N, C-alpha and C positions, 0 to 999 in steps of 0.2 A: 515620789520624789522627795528626797530628803532636804532639809533645809540649805544645806552646804552647797546644793546643786542649783538652787534658784539664782536667777540673774540678779544683777546689783539693781537697787531701786533707780526709778526714772524721775526726772524733774524736767521743767522748761527752764531753759538757760537763765531767764529772768529772775526765777525763784530762788536760785543759788548765787545771785550776784553777777552773772555773766550778760554781757549784751547780746541779745537776738540778732542784731545787724552786724556786728562785728563776728559773731559766730558763722553767719552765712558768708561773711567776706573770705573767711578762711575756705569753705567748701568753693565758692566761686574760684578762688585762686587755683585750688587743685583742679577743679573742672576745665579751666582755661588750658592747663598744661595737658590734661587728657585731650581735650579738643585739639590740641597743636601737635600731638604725637610725641611729647616728652615724657609722658608718664603713662604707663599702660592702665592702672587703675590704683584705688587707694581704699582703705578704711582707716577712719578717724575716729577717736573716742576721747571725749573729755569728761571728767567727773570732778565735782566740788561738793564737799560737805556730805559725803558717803552717797552722792546720787549721780547717775550718769546724765549729763544735760545735752551732749551731743554725741550721737552714735550713728555715721553715715558710711554709705559705700558709693564709690564713684567708679565709671569707666570699667574697664574690661579685666576679669581675673586672668585669662589667658589669650593674649593678642593673637596666638597662632590659631586658636578656634573661634575666637570672638566671643566666647562665654562671659558673662557679666559678672562683675565682682558682686558678692554678697557679704553679708555681715559675717557669716560664718566661713568665709574663706581661709584657709590654711596658708601659712606663711613660713618659709625659713627665718627664724628669727635669730641664727648665727650668736652673735656674742650676747645678745639678750638671755643666753642660756646660763651665762655667769652668774648674775645675781641669785638664780635658783639653785645652783650648786653651791654658792656661797650660804645660802640659807640652811641648806642641808648640812654642812660642816658645823655651822653654829648651832643646830639642833643636836649634833653629836656631842659638841662642847658643853651644851647645858645638861647633857645627860652623864657628864664626866668620862666620857669614853675617848676624849682628845683635849689636849692643851694647846692652844695656838702657839705657846713658847716651845712646843715639842719640835725637835729637828725632823725634816721630811723623813730621813733615813731611819727613824724609829719604826715606820710604818713601811717603808718603801726602802730597804736596805740597798738597792742598786744604786741609789743617790750617794751612798757614803763615799766620801772622798773624792768627788767630782771636782776636778780641777777647773781653774779659770784660765782662759786664753786671754793672753796681753799681745797685741799687735802694735809694733812699733818700726816706722820705715819699711813696712813690707815683711818685716820678720815676725813670726809668731813663736811666743814662748808659753808654756804651761807653768802656771804657779799654784800653790795650795790656796784653797778659801779660807779667808782670815777667820770665818765663823761658818757654822753649819746654816744653811736655809731652813727657815721655820714654816710651819703652816702659817702663821701670819703672814709672812713673805709671801707665800702662794697666793693668799687672799688680795694681798695689795699690790702685787706685781713687782715685788722687790726681791725674788729669790734669784736674780741673775740670769733668767732664761730671756728669750726673745722671741719673735716671729720671723719666719723666712722672709715674708713679704715687706718686712719694715726696711730693709737694706740689703747691701751686697758685701757686708763684713765677712771674714772667714766663717765665723759661728754660722752666720746666717745662710752662707752656701751650703754648709754641711747640713743643716736642717732640710734645704731644698733637695739636696742629693739623697739624703735618708728617706725623702718622700713622707715627711712627718704628718702631713695634711691627708695621707690616704685613710679611707675608711675600712681598709681591709685588715688591717691589725686590730687585736683585742685591745683594751686599755691596758692590761698587764704588757703586751707586747710594745705597745707605743712607748711605755715608760722605759723599756728596757732599751729601745733605740734612742730614746732622748738622753738616759743617762750615760750612753756611750760617747756623747758629744760633750766637749767642754762647755761650762757655763761661759757667757759672754761679759758678764760684770761679776764683781764681787756682791754676795748677799748682802742686802741691806743697804747697798751704796748709792742706788739709783732706782728711779722708777721707769721701768721699761714695759711697754705692754707686751704680753708673752703668752706662751703655752703653760703657762702656770696653772690655769684653772682646768685644763685637761689632766694635769698631775693630780689636782685636787679631786677630780673626779675619780681617779683609781684610789687615792686615799680613802674616799668615802666607802669604797667598795672593800677594801681590806678591813677598815674598822667595823662596817656594818655587817660584813658577811654576806652581801647581796652584791648583784650587778648594779651598776649605777641606775640604770633605767628602772628596775625594780624597785629598788630604794625610793627613788623620786617618786613613781607612781603610788606606792603603798603609803609613803610619810608626807608627801607635800601635794601631788597632784590631786588624788582622791580626797583627802581631807579639806583641800581648797575647792573642790568641785571644778578642777580643771580637766574635763573630760576629752578636750581634742588636743592635749599636749603629749608630745613623746618623741623619741628618737626613731620611730619608723611612722611610715603613712600606711595604714591598711588599704589593701587593693580598692575596696569599694569606695574609699574617700579620697583616691589619687585625683578624681576629676574636681575636687575642690581646692586643689593646691594651685595657688597663685604662681604665674610665670612671668619673669621679665620679657622684654623684646628679645628676639634672637640676637641682635646687633645694637650696639649703644646708639641711641639717637643723636647724640652729639658727636660722637666721633667714628662710628661705624665698626668698631671692633667687636668681635663675639662677646657675650656676656654669660659664661658659663655659669651654672650654680649647682648645687647638689642633686643629683637624680635619684629620688626616692622611689623610682621604679625599680631600683637594683639596691636591696638592702645592704648595708654595710656591717661590718662586725664592731667597729669602734662606736661606743656611746661618748662621744665628745663632751666632756665638761665645759669646754670653752667655747662650744659653737655648734652642738649637733641637733638641737631641738627645733620641731615644729609646733607651732601654736596658733591660736586665734586672737583676735582683738578682745573678745569677751573673756577668754581664759587668763589673758595676760592682766586684763582689768581687775579680775579678782585677786591675782597676786599682788598688784599694787596697792589695792585697797586693804589687803592683809597687812602689807607694811606700813601703810598710812594710820591704820588701825593699832600700831605698835605691836603685831605679832598674832594677831587674832580675826577671824572672820566667820560671822554666823555662827557663834558659839564654840568655834574649834580655835584652841590657842596652841600655836606651833613653837612660839618664841616668845621669851618674857619681855616687856616693855624696855627695859634697860639694855637688854641685849641688841633691839633694833636700834635704840639711841647709840649704842656703841658702834653698831655696824655702819651707821650712816654718818658716823663722824669722821673726820680727816685723819688718816693713820699715816701721813707721810711727814708732816711738822718740816723739818729743814732738810729732808731728803731731796735732792734734786731730781728733776726729770732728765732722762738721758737725751743728748744731743741727737738730732734726727727727726726720723718720722713720729716718734713717740711724742714729741713736743707738740705737733698738731692736734693730738688727740686729748690733751689736758690743756686747755686754754688758761690765760692768766685769771687769776681770782678763783682758783679751783685746785682742790686737793684730791686725795683718792680714799675712799674708805675701804670696806671689806666687800668689794664686788661692783663697785660703781664710782663714777666721779662725784664729788661733793663741793658745793659751792661755798666758799669761805669768806667772799667779799662781795658787798652789794653791787660795786662797779667793777672795773678792769676788764670784765670778758666783754666781748663784742655782742653778747645776748642779753636780755633782761633775766632777774630771776632772785629770789630771797636768799640770804644765807641760811644754809642748811638744806638747800634744794640738792636732790641727786637724781642722776640720769645715766643711761646708757644707750646703745644702739648696736644693730647688727650690720656686717658688711654688705647685705644685699639691701639695706633701706631702712629697715624697721627701726623705731626709737620710741623713746619713752622719757619723760621726767615726773619726779614726785616733789611737790612743794608742801611740806608741813605747814609753814607758817600760813599759807593760804588754803588749806585742806584741799589741796589740788592736785590732779594728775592727768597727764595727756599721753595718749599713744597715737603713733601714725605707722600704719603697716603698708608697706609698699615693696616691690620687688624690682628696684632700679638702682644697681648696685653703683654705677658711676656718678649718679645723681645725689647720693646720699649725703655729701657735704653741703648741698644747697638746701635740701628739705629739712635737715635737722634744725638749723637755726630758723628758718622759715616757721616751722611750727611752733618754736619757743616765742617768737617775736608776735605771732598772730594770736596765740592762745593767752599771753599777758595782756594784748590789747583787748581782750574780753573783759577783763576783770574791771568792774565799775563800782565796786564797793569796798 
């Protein structure tokens, strides 16, 4: 076993300035929700000062079969894929193979001349883009794209009609379909959460000359010892895949998630990965270490600082559903939200903290000022907006030094 495949060091909570009673309080809160049938199960991991102080599993991995949750249970991490693809892009930047100021069309010519749709009083017109969208725009979600589930504007309806969420297309075919639909916003004009990172995944393929999955495996996952992370789940590991309730416990609606028993063709840079709490903890410790882990350096420290700085400045957040994803006191870096004010937001956190989550409920945050990160792995899509702030509140309550 090589050094990069070793687990992160362990510590008692008190040894790294965390209150054991308050750590137990988080576990009790999650267990109570498991017991009352609101949460199938969870894996929670909290690390500080380079050591894992809390790593527990609760409830059921699969409520249909009754299998128990385990530390190594596999989770669909959806948009927690985005920071990994963003790191891969910045690695290519550091190698001089791409500039963040480059137009997307330099690498993906199908996006050249993509018009912008303007809707007024029910009438849509197409206008030229004022400037090309860039690689930086893809990383910070200012390229003018959107998501079909964020609203019912004309462009969003076209996304849905084109089935952009289908796993049956290759990344190249996905980009061809997306490029045939107008942009929803002028590039650089607003922050709109979007399929930009799916485009970024294809850009990585073109620049690197490899499939996205192969590039990530060889240049990110294997060097960091992320042995259980990938775009597919080998058949022998399917029993380890955590599942949601078949129906939402709060409302009864079905809760469909990606079916990894049927492999797809698309390796979605915006949301296609499966991972474990242990694997993702290694990735977050790599970021907290400013680009290195166990003697392996993938990014320079200044690049990590750049990545985790706010890249929006005065660029506004688009009205509508995107506004709920970026709360007051936060900006956006190159792959995740970044805290820019100690107050304003409805959850605690230091300036410089960064975070993101996945649509099925997984979430993480990294606080460099406190040398802290936390991960919550759940498959509870409709409960995600409750558990994300709960994790933040209760982990910050653990800090006692």
